N, C-alpha and C positions, 0 to 999 in steps of 0.2 A: 504493500500499499504506499502511495506516494503522498507525502503532506505538501500541501500547497500554502505557502506563506502568503499572507494578505494583511496589507496595511490599511486600515479604514481611514487614515488620515491623508486626505488627497491634498496636495500642495497647489495653491492657486498661483497665478502669475502676478498677483498685485504685490507692492512693497508691504512689508510686514513689521510690526514692533511687538515685541514680547514684553509683558508685564509680569514681574515677580510677586507673587503674594507673600503672606506672613506664616502660612502654614497653619497648624493647629492653634486655637486660641490658648494663651497662657499668661502667666503674670509677667507684664513688661510689655506685651503686645497682644492685640486681640481684634475685636471687631471694628476698632476704630481705623485700622489700616485697611479694612475691607471696604470701608467708605472712600477712602483715598483711592484705592485700586478701581472701585466702579467708576468713579468721576474721571480717573485717568483714561480708562478704557473708552468711555464715551468721547473724550476730547479727541483720542487718536482716530476714532472713526469719522469724526466731524471734519478732520483735515484730509481724510481720504486714504488711509493706511488701513491694512487689515490688522485687527487687534486680537493679539494671542495672549490669553491668560494661563498662567501656569500657577496652581494652587491646590491644595488637598484637603480643604476644610469644607465639609457639606453643610456647615452653619452659616456660611457667608453668601452674600448676594453676587458676589464676583464670580462665583461658580455656578450661579444659575444659567441655564441653557441659552438665555436671549440676551445676556449682557455683552459678552465678547463675541467677536466673529468665529473664534475657535478656542476651546477649552481644553487644557490637558490637566486632567484631575490627577496629578502626580505629587509625590513629596518634592518639597523645595530644596533639593539636594543636587549636588553638582552632577553626578552621574546621570539622574534623569535629565537635567537641564541641557547638558551637553548633547545628549542623543536628539532632543528636540530642536536644538539649534542647528545640528547637522543636518536634520531633516528639513526644516523650514527656511533655513538661510535668511534670517530677518536682517533688516537694516541696522537693528541694535536692541539693546535691552534696557528696560527702565528699572532701576533698583530703588528709586527714591521713596517709593509708594508703599513698599512692603515691610516697613520697619527694619529692626536690625538683622532679621533672618535673610532679608533680600540682599541688604548691604554688605554682608558677610561674604556674598558670593562674587562681590566686585573684583577682587584681586584675581580668581581663577579666570573670569571673564577677560581681565586686562592682559593676563599671561597668554591666553589663547588669541589674543588680538580681536576679541569681539568688541564691538563699539558699545560704551556705554553711554545711553542718552542722558544728556545733561551734564553735571558736574564731572570731571575726570576722576578716575580711580586715584591718581596721585594726590589731588587736592583733597579728596574725601579721607584718603588715608591720613593726610596731614592733621585733619580735624580729629579723626579717631585716636590718633596717638597722642596720649595726653602730654607727654613730654616734648614731641615735636611741637604741638599746638601752644603749648606755654612759651616756647621759644619764640614762635611766630608772634605771639601777643607782645613779647618784649620788644621785638624788633618793630612793630608798629605803634609802640608807646601806649599800650592798654593795660591797664593795671590788672593784676590776678594774684591769687593767694601764692605766697612763696611756696615752692615745692622742690622735690628732688625725686630721682627715680632709683629704684633698688631690684636686685635679682635675688637677694637672700635676706635672712633676718638680720644679720650684722650691718649690712649696708642701709636697712630700713631704719634701725635704731640710730645710726650716725645721722641719717637725714632728718629723723623725727627730732632729734636733739638740736640740729642746727635751725629748722625752721620753727620750733617752739611748739609744745603742746598746748591745747588739743590739736590732733591731726587726723586728717581723713585718710584712710588706707584704701587704696582701690586698685583694681586691675584694669588694664587696657582692653578694648574690644568686648565689653560686656552688654548684657541686655538687663534692663530694669534695675541697674545698680546692684547686680548680683555680686555677694562677697565685700561689698563696701562696708566699712566699720569706722566709727569715730572713736579715737582712743585717746586716753589722758595720761598714759606713764608708759615706762619702758616694758613692764610686763605685758599690759595689754597689747602693746604694739607688737611684741615678739610672737604673742599667740595668735594674733591676727593674721600676720604675715605666714606663719608656719601652716595655719589652717587652709589660707588662700592658696599656697603652693602646692599643698597636698590635693586640693580640689581641682586647681587649674595649674598643672605643672609648666615651667618655664615661661610663665607670663611675666611680663616687666611690670613693677608695681609702682604706683605712683603715690608719693606721700605728699599731701597738700597741708598747709597750716590752715586749720579749721576757724572760719570767722563765727565766733560764737555769738549769739544774739543778733545776727544781722538779719535784715529783710531780704526775702528772695523774689524775684520777679523773672519773667521770660518774654521773649519775642520771638513771633513766627514772622517771617518775611519771605518774598520772593525777589529774585535779582536776575536780571537778563544780560548782565555783562556791562550795562550802561546806567540802568535806572533801577531803583528799589522801590517795592510796595511793601509797606508794613501791613500784615494782616491783623495782628492784635499785639497789644501789650497787656500782659497779665500779672498781677500781683498776688503772691501767696499770702494767705491768711496766717499759716503757720510759720514760723521762723526757719531760716536756713538750717539744714540738717534733716529735715524731712523730705523723702523723694517727692519730686515733682508730680509723679503719678498718684500719690497718696495725699496730696496736699489739696485743701479747699482754695480754689484761685478765682480771683475777680477781675473781670473785664468790663470796661478799661480799669487802670489802677484807681484805688480809693484813697490811698495817702501819700503816694509818691509825688513830690513837687514838679512842676513843669522842668526845671533845669535838670533834674534827675532823669526824667524820662527822655529829655532832648540829648543827654548824654549817651543814654542806652541805645538810642537810634543812631547817634553819631558813630558809636562803636560797632554796631550792627553793620553799618555801610562800610566801615573799614575793614571789618572780617570778610564781608562778601567779596570785596575787591581784591583782598590779599589771597583768598582761597580760590578765586576764579569761579564763584558760585553761578551755576545756570540752572536755575529752578528754585527749590525751597531750602530753607535753613531754619533751624531753631536754636537760639542762644539762651542759656540761663545765666542770670546775673544774681550777685550778692551785693547789698547795699548797707554799708556800716557808716553811720554819720551822713557826711555829704560826699562819700567816695564810692563810685561805682566799679565793681570787680566783675571780670568775666570768669565763670566757672567752667562752662564747656560750651562747644558748638555741635550741633548735629546736622550734617548737610543732607538732610532729607525731610520728608513730611513727619511731624511729630504726632504724638498721641493727642496734642491739643488742637491740630490743624481741623479736624472735622467739627470740633466744638466751635471754634471761632466762625467758620464757615455756616454753621447753623445759627449762632447767635446773631451774626449780620445779614443772613440770608443771602450770602454771596457765594458763588461757585469759584473760589479761589484756587480749588484743584484743577479745575478746567483750564484756567489760565495758566497756572503753574507747568502743566503737562504740555501746552502748546508752546510755551517758553522753552522747555527742555527739547523739545522736538525742532526748535529753531524756525518755525513757520510763522511766529509772531513775536512781536516786542510788547513791552508794557503800555507803551504809547497808543498800541491799537486798542486798548480797553479803557473804558470809562470806569473806574473803580472808586467809589465813594461809600465806603461802609459807614453805616450810621446805626446807632442803638439808642433806645429810649431807656434810660436808667442802667442797669447793670446786669450781667449775666455771671452767675457764679457756677464753678465747676466743683461738683460735690463727688468725692471718690465713693465707690461701692465696695464693700469688703464680704468676704465669705466665710468669716471666722466661725459662723454657727455650724458650717459643714467640715470644718476642719478644727475642733475644739482644742487640740493639743498644740496648736501652732503659737508661738509668741506673739501678741497682740500689740506688743510696744512698736510705734513706728520710729522709723530711723531713715538712714541714706539707702536701704534695700527696699525696693517697692514690694508691697504686700496686697494692694488693691486688685480687683478682678474687673473692674469697670468704673464708669462714672455716669452722672447725670447732670442735667442742666437746670438751673433755678434762676428765673427772671425775677428782678425787684426794680421797683420804681426809684427808690432812694436808699440811702445808707441808714435812714431811720426804720427801715423794714425790720420786725422782730426776728425774723430769720437770721439775718446778717448781725444784728446786735448780740445774738446769742453766741454766734461763731467767733466773733471777736472777743467777746467775754472769755470764752474758752481759751483763746490765744494768749489773752493778758494773764490769764491764770498759768499757763504753761510758761510763759516768759519770766513769771515772778518766783518760779520754782529755784 
């Protein structure tokens, strides 16, 4: 008996773009990146490309049969992706919409000579490498917490004592703040580093001076190589040290002065130019006194991007995708986001389903989702209660 191989995926003659999804929902990335992928796919189709989706999550809209022109319901792993690329021969691959899972595949794409749509691998890698990114900030004159890198416990202790406790111990290239710890002495630092290297061997460890009792805020933006569009400026209600995914955040800021916000926007534009951003970026800031520090930059859609799109009712992701593809510039769009009052991002936790999990919040993300709450003014009882809880936290 002769077996006849049949491939049901027929390749069309159209130019194709592949979008990488985030895979299964997990802490650190979930349904919010599905929103990003859906709007990216729709934009790709609007400009005349064949939109191909690669994702393996049955709970997402991006894997519905009528969203992409073609869906590969496959794990977002290199082996599967490479076979698809060899078969489809796309113009390029978009990694900015699928969270950290998609972004981590950019190096293999780069090594194989596959075009990454939008920001280049080299520039994304500079932002992802905490040490190189801090060096870049130094070059362009942007303040950042004093830091050092280490590859073992002895080096980590040396750096921690130089920059001064408390310090934030964190690995590079991680999802959702995994294995990040705030430590206050040598014993805690040594334990954190040993545990980190046990779980993530050969990782370069970044030791940052932790800005205790600082405010935290973030900006999402689009940059087209010439112009920048701010999607939103969000201020966290919790102080710095709580992961952005676990914080209650307010859009627009509720207590940051105009000069602070202008400084954040100025730093964002400097970073976009230095990293040659083409598409989306998210930047995290710490504000202590009247000084603004940059904590990190994520050269992709963030988990707050869909939140901002819904709050302003503007399809920023459609715009960003067309910028990445090079078919449009920001000047081609009339973007005037407006919001009456404030929108509050409220994290959703699933501690009732995992009763033995440590419920104390910190730099490692623990929330499993988020909701949006609109208020007309800061006198709203909901906001006042949140702010009261923050004040109690700060007074401890």
